[in-house]
FIMARKOL-337333 format. One line per 5 residues: number of its first residue (from 1); their letters; for each residue y, x negated, z negated of N, C-alpha, C. Coordinates in Angstrom, 1 decimal. Atoms other than C-alpha are relative to their C-alpha. Layout:
BEGIN
NUM> a> Y:X:Z:Y:X:Z:Y:X:Z | ...
//
This chain:
BEGIN
1> mllia> 1.0:-1.0:0.2:26.3:-8.2:12.6:0.6:1.4:0.2 | -0.5:-1.4:-0.3:26.7:-4.6:13.8:-0.8:0.9:-0.9 | 0.6:-1.0:0.8:26.1:-1.9:11.3:0.3:1.4:0.5 | -0.2:-1.3:-0.5:25.6:1.7:12.4:-0.5:1.0:-1.1 | 0.4:-1.0:1.0:25.5:4.7:10.0:0.1:1.4:0.6
6> dgntl> 0.0:-1.4:-0.3:24.9:8.4:10.4:0.1:0.7:-1.4 | -0.2:-0.7:1.3:26.4:10.2:7.4:-0.2:-1.0:-1.1 | 0.3:0.9:1.2:24.9:8.6:4.2:-1.2:-0.9:0.2 | 1.2:0.8:-0.3:22.1:6.7:6.0:0.4:-1.1:1.0 | -0.1:1.1:-0.9:22.2:3.3:7.7:-1.1:0.2:1.1
11> tqckw> 0.9:-0.3:-1.0:20.6:3.8:11.1:-0.4:-1.3:0.8 | 0.3:1.3:-0.7:20.8:0.2:12.5:0.9:-1.1:-0.6 | -0.7:1.2:0.5:21.8:-3.3:11.5:-0.5:-1.1:1.0 | 0.5:0.9:-1.0:21.6:-5.8:14.3:1.0:-1.2:0.2 | -0.7:1.2:-0.2:22.7:-9.3:15.1:0.9:0.1:1.3
16> ilsvt> -0.8:0.1:-1.1:25.6:-9.7:17.5:0.0:-1.4:0.5 | 0.2:1.3:-0.5:24.7:-12.7:19.6:0.9:-0.3:1.2 | -0.9:0.2:-1.2:27.0:-12.1:22.6:0.9:1.3:0.1 | -0.9:-1.2:-0.2:29.8:-9.7:23.7:-0.8:1.2:0.5 | 0.7:-1.2:-0.6:27.3:-7.6:25.7:-0.9:0.7:-1.1
21> dcids> 0.7:-0.7:1.1:25.4:-6.9:22.4:0.9:1.1:-0.6 | -0.9:-1.0:0.6:28.5:-4.9:21.3:0.1:1.3:0.9 | -0.2:-1.1:-0.9:28.5:-2.6:24.4:-1.1:1.1:-0.3 | 0.8:-1.1:0.4:27.1:0.8:23.5:0.7:1.3:0.5 | -0.7:-1.2:-0.5:27.7:4.2:25.0:0.3:1.0:-1.1
26> spiet> -0.3:-0.9:1.1:27.8:5.9:21.6:1.3:-0.3:-0.7 | -1.3:0.3:0.6:31.0:6.3:19.7:-0.1:-0.9:-1.2 | 0.1:0.9:1.1:31.8:3.7:17.1:0.8:0.6:-1.1 | -0.7:-0.6:1.2:32.6:5.1:13.7:0.6:-1.2:-0.9 | -0.6:1.0:0.9:34.9:3.2:11.4:-0.8:0.0:-1.3
31> rngii> 0.7:0.2:1.3:33.8:2.1:8.0:-0.1:1.3:-0.8 | 0.2:-1.1:0.9:32.3:4.7:5.7:-0.7:-0.5:-1.2 | 0.6:0.4:1.2:30.7:4.6:2.3:-1.3:-0.8:0.2 | 1.2:0.7:-0.2:27.3:3.5:3.6:0.2:-1.3:0.6 | -0.4:1.2:-0.6:28.8:0.9:5.8:0.6:-1.0:-1.0
36> emais> -0.6:0.8:1.1:30.8:-0.4:2.9:-1.0:-0.6:-1.0 | 1.1:0.4:0.9:27.7:-0.5:0.7:-0.8:-1.1:0.7 | 0.8:1.0:-0.8:25.8:-2.4:3.4:0.8:-1.4:0.0 | -0.8:1.3:-0.1:28.6:-5.0:3.9:0.0:-0.7:-1.4 | -0.1:0.6:1.4:28.9:-5.5:0.1:-1.4:-0.6:-0.3
41> qisey> 1.3:0.5:0.4:25.1:-5.9:-0.4:-0.4:-1.2:0.8 | 0.4:1.1:-0.9:24.6:-8.2:2.6:0.8:-1.2:-0.4 | -0.9:1.1:0.4:27.6:-10.3:1.5:-0.6:-0.6:-1.3 | 0.6:0.5:1.2:26.1:-10.6:-2.0:-1.3:-0.8:0.2 | 1.2:0.7:-0.4:22.8:-11.6:-0.5:0.3:-1.4:0.6
46> legnr> -0.4:1.3:-0.7:24.4:-14.3:1.7:0.6:-1.0:-1.0 | -0.6:0.8:1.0:26.2:-15.6:-1.3:-1.1:-0.5:-1.1 | 1.0:0.3:0.9:22.9:-15.9:-3.2:0.0:0.8:-1.3 | -0.2:-0.9:1.2:23.8:-13.1:-5.7:-0.8:1.3:0.1 | 0.8:-1.3:-0.1:21.4:-10.3:-4.5:-1.3:-0.3:0.6
51> klfni> 1.3:0.2:-0.4:17.7:-10.3:-4.1:-0.7:1.3:0.6 | 0.5:-1.3:-0.4:17.0:-6.6:-3.5:1.2:0.9:0.6 | -1.0:-1.0:-0.6:18.8:-3.9:-1.4:-0.4:1.4:-0.4 | 0.2:-1.4:0.2:19.2:-0.3:-2.2:0.8:0.9:0.9 | -0.7:-0.7:-1.0:20.8:0.9:1.0:-0.9:1.1:0.6
56> plrle> 0.9:-1.0:-0.7:19.4:4.2:2.4:-0.1:-0.3:1.5 | 0.3:0.4:-1.4:17.8:3.4:5.7:-0.7:1.2:0.7 | 0.8:-0.9:-0.8:16.7:5.7:8.5:-0.9:-0.8:0.9 | 1.0:0.9:-0.6:13.6:3.9:9.6:-0.9:0.9:0.9 | 0.8:-0.7:-1.0:12.0:5.2:12.8:-0.8:-0.9:0.9
61> gtefr> 0.8:0.9:-0.9:9.2:3.7:14.9:-1.4:0.5:0.0 | 1.4:-0.4:-0.1:5.6:3.9:15.8:-0.7:-0.2:-1.4 | 0.7:0.1:1.3:3.0:4.2:13.0:-0.3:-1.4:-0.3 | 0.3:1.4:0.2:2.0:0.6:13.5:1.3:-0.8:-0.5 | -1.2:0.7:0.4:5.6:-0.7:13.3:0.5:0.4:-1.4
66> mkvwn> -0.4:-0.4:1.4:6.3:1.4:10.2:-0.8:-0.7:-1.0 | 0.9:0.7:0.9:3.3:-0.2:8.5:0.5:-1.4:-0.2 | -0.5:1.4:0.1:4.6:-3.7:9.4:1.3:0.0:-0.8 | -1.3:0.0:0.7:8.2:-2.9:8.3:-0.1:0.3:-1.5 | 0.1:-0.4:1.5:7.1:-1.3:5.0:-0.7:-1.2:-0.7
71> emrri> 0.6:1.1:0.6:4.8:-4.3:4.3:0.9:-1.2:-0.2 | -1.0:1.1:0.1:7.6:-6.8:5.0:0.9:0.3:-1.2 | -0.9:-0.3:1.1:9.7:-5.0:2.4:-0.7:-0.4:-1.4 | 0.7:0.4:1.2:7.0:-6.0:-0.1:-0.1:-1.6:-0.2 | 0.1:1.5:0.1:7.3:-9.8:0.6:1.1:-0.4:-1.0
76> pyget> -1.0:0.3:1.0:9.0:-11.2:-2.5:1.1:-1.0:0.5 | -1.1:0.9:-0.3:12.4:-12.9:-2.3:-0.4:-1.5:-0.2 | 0.3:1.4:0.2:12.0:-16.6:-1.7:-1.4:-0.4:0.4 | 1.3:0.3:-0.4:8.5:-16.4:-0.4:-0.2:0.3:1.5 | 0.3:-0.3:-1.4:7.0:-16.4:3.1:-1.5:0.3:0.1
81> ityke> 1.4:-0.2:-0.4:3.8:-15.1:4.7:-0.1:-0.2:1.5 | 0.2:0.2:-1.5:2.3:-15.7:8.1:-0.2:1.4:0.7 | 0.2:-1.2:-0.8:2.1:-13.1:10.9:-1.5:0.4:-0.2 | 1.4:-0.3:0.2:-1.7:-13.3:10.4:-0.3:0.7:-1.3 | 0.2:-0.6:1.3:-1.5:-12.6:6.7:0.6:1.4:0.0
86> lasri> -0.7:-1.4:-0.1:0.9:-9.6:7.4:-1.0:0.9:0.8 | 1.0:-0.9:-0.8:-1.6:-8.3:10.0:-1.2:0.4:-0.9 | 1.1:-0.3:0.9:-4.4:-8.5:7.4:0.4:1.0:-1.0 | -0.5:-0.9:1.0:-2.3:-6.8:4.8:0.1:1.5:0.4 | -0.1:-1.3:-0.5:-1.8:-3.8:7.0:-1.3:0.6:0.6
91> gspda> 1.3:-0.4:-0.4:-5.5:-3.6:7.9:-0.3:-0.2:1.5 | 0.2:0.3:-1.4:-5.2:-5.0:11.4:-0.1:-1.6:0.2 | 0.0:1.5:0.0:-6.3:-8.7:11.1:0.1:-0.7:1.3 | -0.1:0.6:-1.3:-6.5:-9.3:14.8:1.3:0.3:0.8 | -1.3:-0.5:-0.7:-3.0:-7.9:15.6:1.2:-0.9:-0.3
96> crava> -1.1:0.9:0.2:-0.9:-11.0:15.0:1.1:0.1:0.9 | -1.0:0.0:-1.0:0.9:-10.8:18.2:0.8:1.4:-0.1 | -0.6:-1.3:0.2:1.6:-7.0:17.7:0.9:0.0:-1.3 | -0.8:0.2:1.2:2.9:-7.9:14.2:1.3:-0.7:0.3 | -1.2:0.8:-0.4:5.2:-10.5:15.7:1.0:0.8:0.8
101> nacga> -0.9:-0.9:-0.8:6.5:-7.9:18.2:0.7:1.0:-0.9 | -0.6:-1.0:0.9:7.1:-5.4:15.4:1.1:-0.7:-0.8 | -1.0:0.7:0.7:9.0:-8.1:13.5:1.3:-0.1:0.9 | -1.1:0.2:-1.0:11.2:-8.7:16.6:0.7:1.3:0.2 | -0.6:-1.3:-0.2:11.8:-4.9:16.8:0.6:0.5:-1.3
106> npfpi> -0.5:-0.4:1.3:12.9:-4.7:13.2:1.5:0.5:0.1 | -1.4:-0.5:-0.2:16.1:-2.5:13.2:0.9:-0.4:-1.1 | -0.8:0.4:1.1:17.3:-3.9:9.9:-0.3:-1.4:-0.5 | 0.2:1.4:0.4:17.2:-7.7:9.8:0.7:-0.2:-1.3 | -0.5:0.3:1.4:17.9:-9.1:6.3:-0.5:1.1:-0.9
111> lipch> 0.4:-1.1:0.9:17.4:-5.7:4.7:-1.5:0.3:0.0 | 1.4:0.1:-0.1:13.8:-5.6:5.9:-0.3:-1.4:0.4 | -0.1:1.4:-0.2:13.1:-9.3:5.6:-1.0:-0.6:0.9 | 1.0:0.6:-1.0:11.3:-10.3:8.8:0.2:-1.5:0.1 | -0.2:1.5:0.1:12.8:-13.8:8.3:-1.1:-0.6:-0.9
116> rvvas> 1.0:0.5:0.9:10.1:-14.2:5.6:-1.4:-0.1:0.6 | 1.3:0.1:-0.7:7.3:-14.0:8.2:0.1:-1.2:0.9 | 0.0:1.2:-0.8:6.4:-17.3:9.7:-1.4:-0.2:0.7 | 1.2:0.3:-0.7:3.8:-18.7:12.1:-0.9:-0.8:-0.8 | 1.0:0.8:0.6:0.6:-20.3:11.0:0.3:-1.5:0.2
121> ggktg> -0.1:1.4:-0.2:0.5:-24.1:10.5:1.4:-0.5:-0.3 | -1.3:0.5:0.4:4.0:-24.4:9.0:1.1:0.2:1.0 | -1.1:-0.2:-1.0:5.9:-23.4:12.2:0.8:1.2:-0.5 | -0.9:-1.1:0.4:8.9:-21.1:11.7:-0.3:1.3:0.7 | 0.2:-1.2:-0.8:8.1:-18.6:14.4:1.4:0.4:0.5
126> gytgg> -1.3:-0.5:-0.6:10.8:-16.5:16.2:0.8:0.8:-1.0 | -0.9:-0.9:0.8:13.7:-14.5:14.9:1.1:0.5:1.0 | -0.9:-0.6:-1.0:16.0:-12.1:16.8:1.4:-0.5:-0.2 | -1.3:0.6:0.2:19.1:-13.7:15.2:0.0:-1.5:0.4 | 0.1:1.5:-0.3:17.9:-17.2:16.3:-0.6:-0.7:-1.1
131> ldikl> 0.7:0.8:1.0:16.0:-19.8:14.5:0.9:-0.6:-1.0 | -0.9:0.5:1.0:19.1:-21.3:12.9:0.3:1.0:-1.1 | -0.2:-1.1:1.0:19.8:-18.0:11.2:-1.2:0.2:-0.9 | 1.2:-0.2:0.8:16.2:-17.6:10.1:-0.1:-1.2:-1.0 | 0.1:1.1:0.9:16.2:-21.1:8.6:1.1:0.1:-1.1
136> allei> -1.1:-0.1:0.9:19.6:-20.5:6.9:-0.4:1.1:-1.1 | 0.4:-1.1:0.9:18.3:-17.2:5.3:-1.1:-0.5:-0.9 | 1.1:0.6:0.8:15.1:-19.0:4.1:0.6:-1.0:-1.0 | -0.6:1.0:0.9:17.2:-21.7:2.6:0.8:0.6:-1.1 | -0.7:-0.8:1.0:19.5:-19.2:0.8:-1.0:0.4:-1.1
141> ekqna> 1.0:-0.5:1.0:16.4:-17.7:-0.8:-0.7:-1.1:-0.8 | 0.6:1.2:0.7:14.8:-21.1:-1.6:0.9:-0.5:-1.1 | -1.0:0.5:0.9:18.0:-22.2:-3.4:0.2:1.0:-1.2 | -0.3:-1.0:1.0:18.3:-18.9:-5.4:-1.2:0.8:-0.5 | 1.2:-0.7:0.4:14.7:-17.8:-5.9:-0.2:0.1:-1.5
146> yq> 0.3:0.0:1.5:14.6:-18.7:-9.6:1.2:0.1:-0.9 | -1.3:-0.2:0.8:18.1:-17.8:-10.7:0.0:1.4:-0.6
//
């Protein structure tokens, strides 16, 4: 996972799926306080010891994406909702595909839990980190939801 910060705000958190994902024209900053906080909190989450994050994020996107991302933050740990339900919650019940696209554009996977959004009919749906990672994150939450 690549974490990018600007001062005291995390600006991006993305999966590194190949070497080309690391190539960026902007300078790479070494660890700072916000990066250390993010590493610590994500590690605690992956170990099943954290359910909420309090990392300052710089969230930028279209009005629609912001609605989707903010609503995803309201999905409780250990629970899932469908793309259709998420679309309804933001007042756009016919925008399932656009909701799925906004999930795919989420700049903060794990921190904004797009892995908790699934397809209708019990299908997993997609995930930018890959379906194996999505299933692993859902399993971590399933195992630790009631602790």
